[in-house]
N, C-alpha and C positions, 0 to 999 in steps of 0.2 A: 529640609524642603525649602526651596526658594520662593520668594514672594512673587505673585503675578504682576506686581506694580513695576512699570517700566523704569521709573526713577530709582526704586529700590534695587533693581537689577543693575543699573548704572553705578550706584554707590557700591554695590558688592563686586563690581568688576566683571559681571556676567555679560554686559553689553558695553562696547567701547564708547568713550566720549572724549572729547578734547578738553581735558581738565584744565581749569584755570586756578583753582584753589581747593584745598581740603584741609580740614582739621578734625578734631574729635566730634564736632557738632554739625558742621556745615560742609557742603560740597558745591562747587561752582564749576560750570562748564559752558562752552560756547554753544549757542543755539544751532541746531542742525539746519534750520531754515530761517536765516537771519532776516529781520524786517528793518534793519538799520545797519550802518557800517560797524557799529559796536552793538552786539546783541548776545547776551549771555544769561544764563539762569543761575539763581542761587537757591539751594534747597536745604532744608534741615535733614539730617540723617534720620531723625525720628520721623516715622511715617505719620503724617497728618493728611487727611483727604483734601483739605483746602482751608481757607481762612475761617470758614464756619465751624471748623473742628478745633480751633485754638481754645485751650483751657487756660485758666489763671496760671497754672504751673508752666505753661509754654511761653509766657510773655517775654522772659529774658532771652529765650531761644529765638523768637521771632524778631526781637530787637537786634539780635546779633546777625540774623539773616539780612536785615535792612542795612545795618552798619557795614557789613562785609560787601554788600552790593555797591554801596556808595564809595567805599574805599577802592574796590576793584575798578569801578568806573573811572575814578581819578587816575589810577595807575595805568589805565588803558586809553587815556586821552579823551575821556567823555565825562568830564566833571559836570557839565550841564547835560542831564539825562532824564529819562522817564523811567520810573519804577512802577511796575504793574503787577498786581495779583488779581487773578480772576477767581470768582467763587461760584462754581456751578456751570453746567453746560450752557445755559442761556446767556451767561456772561462770557462765554468763549473758552472755558476751561476744558481741555481735552485730555490731560493727564491728571488723574485724581490723587496727586501727591502735591501738597502745598509747594508752590514755587514762585519766586520773584523774578520777573523779566526785567532786565536792565537794558535799556535801549538808548543809544546816543550816536553822536557823530553826524547828525543831520537835524535840521529844524523839524519840530513836531507841531502838528496842528491840533486844534481842539474844536469840537469833539473829535475823538479818533474815528476813523472810517468804519 
């Protein structure tokens, strides 16, 4: 039985995505609704509902998510970039599988809109 999670379905190949990177732990793909010239997501293959669900045992995995995000940003011409993780609906999280947004290729303002 497949998971109802959108990102789990993408990892399983049940929903197409424009893959950027994949290994045994991490999957990265271009955002379907980009908010910057460079905008992709990096997700752990392990289902975690969001940053609030990270346990001590997940620290190395989350570090890898961030490292891969920065590496892919450099490789795609966005060394100066914004890395974002939302935690919960009020923070803007719409898919409840932990994911890192990597945005670059344009100046970013603070605070975000």
